PyMOL commands that place a pseudoatom at each C-alpha (Angstrom):
pseudoatom trace, name=CA, resn=UNK, resi=1, chain=A, elem=C, hetatm=0, pos=[5.574, 12.597, -9.174]
pseudoatom trace, name=CA, resn=UNK, resi=2, chain=A, elem=C, hetatm=0, pos=[6.892, 10.103, -6.637]
pseudoatom trace, name=CA, resn=UNK, resi=3, chain=A, elem=C, hetatm=0, pos=[6.033, 6.415, -6.855]
pseudoatom trace, name=CA, resn=UNK, resi=4, chain=A, elem=C, hetatm=0, pos=[6.191, 3.937, -3.993]
pseudoatom trace, name=CA, resn=UNK, resi=5, chain=A, elem=C, hetatm=0, pos=[5.271, 0.331, -3.357]
pseudoatom trace, name=CA, resn=UNK, resi=6, chain=A, elem=C, hetatm=0, pos=[3.616, -0.591, -0.092]
pseudoatom trace, name=CA, resn=UNK, resi=7, chain=A, elem=C, hetatm=0, pos=[3.686, -4.252, 0.904]
pseudoatom trace, name=CA, resn=UNK, resi=8, chain=A, elem=C, hetatm=0, pos=[0.784, -5.281, 3.131]
pseudoatom trace, name=CA, resn=UNK, resi=9, chain=A, elem=C, hetatm=0, pos=[0.516, -8.168, 5.582]
pseudoatom trace, name=CA, resn=UNK, resi=10, chain=A, elem=C, hetatm=0, pos=[-3.120, -9.081, 6.252]
pseudoatom trace, name=CA, resn=UNK, resi=11, chain=A, elem=C, hetatm=0, pos=[-5.070, -12.297, 6.736]
pseudoatom trace, name=CA, resn=UNK, resi=12, chain=A, elem=C, hetatm=0, pos=[-8.060, -10.715, 4.940]
pseudoatom trace, name=CA, resn=UNK, resi=13, chain=A, elem=C, hetatm=0, pos=[-8.613, -12.278, 1.524]
pseudoatom trace, name=CA, resn=UNK, resi=14, chain=A, elem=C, hetatm=0, pos=[-10.019, -9.131, -0.098]
pseudoatom trace, name=CA, resn=UNK, resi=15, chain=A, elem=C, hetatm=0, pos=[-7.381, -6.722, 1.203]
pseudoatom trace, name=CA, resn=UNK, resi=16, chain=A, elem=C, hetatm=0, pos=[-6.205, -5.821, -2.328]
pseudoatom trace, name=CA, resn=UNK, resi=17, chain=A, elem=C, hetatm=0, pos=[-9.707, -4.586, -3.191]
pseudoatom trace, name=CA, resn=UNK, resi=18, chain=A, elem=C, hetatm=0, pos=[-9.776, -2.462, -0.033]
pseudoatom trace, name=CA, resn=UNK, resi=19, chain=A, elem=C, hetatm=0, pos=[-6.392, -0.966, -0.912]
pseudoatom trace, name=CA, resn=UNK, resi=20, chain=A, elem=C, hetatm=0, pos=[-7.739, 0.290, -4.259]
pseudoatom trace, name=CA, resn=UNK, resi=21, chain=A, elem=C, hetatm=0, pos=[-10.136, 2.565, -2.366]
pseudoatom trace, name=CA, resn=UNK, resi=22, chain=A, elem=C, hetatm=0, pos=[-7.292, 4.500, -0.717]
pseudoatom trace, name=CA, resn=UNK, resi=23, chain=A, elem=C, hetatm=0, pos=[-6.441, 7.847, -2.303]
pseudoatom trace, name=CA, resn=UNK, resi=24, chain=A, elem=C, hetatm=0, pos=[-3.245, 7.756, -4.413]
pseudoatom trace, name=CA, resn=UNK, resi=25, chain=A, elem=C, hetatm=0, pos=[-3.300, 3.942, -4.838]
pseudoatom trace, name=CA, resn=UNK, resi=26, chain=A, elem=C, hetatm=0, pos=[-3.090, 3.432, -8.603]
pseudoatom trace, name=CA, resn=UNK, resi=27, chain=A, elem=C, hetatm=0, pos=[-2.890, -0.370, -8.514]
pseudoatom trace, name=CA, resn=UNK, resi=28, chain=A, elem=C, hetatm=0, pos=[-3.107, -3.172, -5.986]
pseudoatom trace, name=CA, resn=UNK, resi=29, chain=A, elem=C, hetatm=0, pos=[-3.050, -6.934, -6.206]
pseudoatom trace, name=CA, resn=UNK, resi=30, chain=A, elem=C, hetatm=0, pos=[-2.771, -10.001, -3.958]
pseudoatom trace, name=CA, resn=UNK, resi=31, chain=A, elem=C, hetatm=0, pos=[0.571, -11.781, -3.666]
pseudoatom trace, name=CA, resn=UNK, resi=32, chain=A, elem=C, hetatm=0, pos=[1.956, -14.965, -2.184]
pseudoatom trace, name=CA, resn=UNK, resi=33, chain=A, elem=C, hetatm=0, pos=[4.862, -15.059, 0.202]
pseudoatom trace, name=CA, resn=UNK, resi=34, chain=A, elem=C, hetatm=0, pos=[5.693, -12.957, 3.245]
pseudoatom trace, name=CA, resn=UNK, resi=35, chain=A, elem=C, hetatm=0, pos=[3.196, -10.219, 2.287]
pseudoatom trace, name=CA, resn=UNK, resi=36, chain=A, elem=C, hetatm=0, pos=[-0.386, -10.693, 1.158]
pseudoatom trace, name=CA, resn=UNK, resi=37, chain=A, elem=C, hetatm=0, pos=[-0.889, -7.679, -1.103]
pseudoatom trace, name=CA, resn=UNK, resi=38, chain=A, elem=C, hetatm=0, pos=[0.924, -4.871, -2.887]
pseudoatom trace, name=CA, resn=UNK, resi=39, chain=A, elem=C, hetatm=0, pos=[-0.256, -1.287, -3.320]
pseudoatom trace, name=CA, resn=UNK, resi=40, chain=A, elem=C, hetatm=0, pos=[1.438, 0.958, -5.865]
pseudoatom trace, name=CA, resn=UNK, resi=41, chain=A, elem=C, hetatm=0, pos=[0.991, 4.646, -5.133]
pseudoatom trace, name=CA, resn=UNK, resi=42, chain=A, elem=C, hetatm=0, pos=[1.740, 7.899, -6.934]
pseudoatom trace, name=CA, resn=UNK, resi=43, chain=A, elem=C, hetatm=0, pos=[1.988, 11.127, -4.925]
pseudoatom trace, name=CA, resn=UNK, resi=44, chain=A, elem=C, hetatm=0, pos=[3.193, 14.648, -5.645]
pseudoatom trace, name=CA, resn=UNK, resi=45, chain=A, elem=C, hetatm=0, pos=[5.689, 14.877, -2.768]
pseudoatom trace, name=CA, resn=UNK, resi=46, chain=A, elem=C, hetatm=0, pos=[7.687, 12.278, -0.889]
pseudoatom trace, name=CA, resn=UNK, resi=47, chain=A, elem=C, hetatm=0, pos=[6.188, 13.483, 2.403]
pseudoatom trace, name=CA, resn=UNK, resi=48, chain=A, elem=C, hetatm=0, pos=[2.760, 12.255, 1.236]
pseudoatom trace, name=CA, resn=UNK, resi=49, chain=A, elem=C, hetatm=0, pos=[3.916, 8.630, 1.194]
pseudoatom trace, name=CA, resn=UNK, resi=50, chain=A, elem=C, hetatm=0, pos=[3.718, 8.427, 4.974]
pseudoatom trace, name=CA, resn=UNK, resi=51, chain=A, elem=C, hetatm=0, pos=[0.148, 9.786, 4.907]
pseudoatom trace, name=CA, resn=UNK, resi=52, chain=A, elem=C, hetatm=0, pos=[-0.941, 7.082, 2.456]
pseudoatom trace, name=CA, resn=UNK, resi=53, chain=A, elem=C, hetatm=0, pos=[0.865, 4.369, 4.445]
pseudoatom trace, name=CA, resn=UNK, resi=54, chain=A, elem=C, hetatm=0, pos=[-0.920, 5.553, 7.595]
pseudoatom trace, name=CA, resn=UNK, resi=55, chain=A, elem=C, hetatm=0, pos=[-4.298, 5.310, 5.800]
pseudoatom trace, name=CA, resn=UNK, resi=56, chain=A, elem=C, hetatm=0, pos=[-3.485, 1.752, 4.742]
pseudoatom trace, name=CA, resn=UNK, resi=57, chain=A, elem=C, hetatm=0, pos=[-2.396, 0.796, 8.268]
pseudoatom trace, name=CA, resn=UNK, resi=58, chain=A, elem=C, hetatm=0, pos=[-5.786, 1.948, 9.591]
pseudoatom trace, name=CA, resn=UNK, resi=59, chain=A, elem=C, hetatm=0, pos=[-7.674, -0.526, 7.368]
pseudoatom trace, name=CA, resn=UNK, resi=60, chain=A, elem=C, hetatm=0, pos=[-9.239, -3.256, 9.484]
pseudoatom trace, name=CA, resn=UNK, resi=61, chain=A, elem=C, hetatm=0, pos=[-7.184, -6.438, 9.238]
pseudoatom trace, name=CA, resn=UNK, resi=62, chain=A, elem=C, hetatm=0, pos=[-3.881, -4.870, 8.199]
pseudoatom trace, name=CA, resn=UNK, resi=63, chain=A, elem=C, hetatm=0, pos=[-1.172, -6.320, 10.443]
pseudoatom trace, name=CA, resn=UNK, resi=64, chain=A, elem=C, hetatm=0, pos=[1.822, -4.412, 9.069]
pseudoatom trace, name=CA, resn=UNK, resi=65, chain=A, elem=C, hetatm=0, pos=[3.222, -2.658, 6.032]
pseudoatom trace, name=CA, resn=UNK, resi=66, chain=A, elem=C, hetatm=0, pos=[6.585, -2.085, 4.436]
pseudoatom trace, name=CA, resn=UNK, resi=67, chain=A, elem=C, hetatm=0, pos=[7.197, 0.808, 2.065]
pseudoatom trace, name=CA, resn=UNK, resi=68, chain=A, elem=C, hetatm=0, pos=[9.704, 1.037, -0.769]
pseudoatom trace, name=CA, resn=UNK, resi=69, chain=A, elem=C, hetatm=0, pos=[10.214, 4.291, -2.666]
pseudoatom trace, name=CA, resn=UNK, resi=70, chain=A, elem=C, hetatm=0, pos=[11.155, 4.217, -6.343]
pseudoatom trace, name=CA, resn=UNK, resi=71, chain=A, elem=C, hetatm=0, pos=[14.623, 5.661, -6.934]
pseudoatom trace, name=CA, resn=UNK, resi=72, chain=A, elem=C, hetatm=0, pos=[15.304, 7.353, -10.245]
for i in range(1, 72): cmd.bond("trace and resi %d" % i, "trace and resi %d" % (i + 1))
show_as sticks, trace
zoom trace
C-alpha cells in the first residue's frame, strides 16, 4: 500500500467534502494557509497516485494541487 497527501488550492468552502467522494481518498479536511484542503490517499501502486490527483484536479473549483508521497 502506498500513501500520499494531496494539498488542494480552491476557493470553494466545501472542497474537503468533495474530496472525500474521490476513490482512494481515506480522509480529507480543510486547512488554513497556502492550501485550502488536504486529501490523504491510499493506493496499491505508486502509479495510481497520478490517476487520483487527476481526478481531484477535475473537480470544479480546484485551482491546483501538490502531491507528497509517504517515504518509508
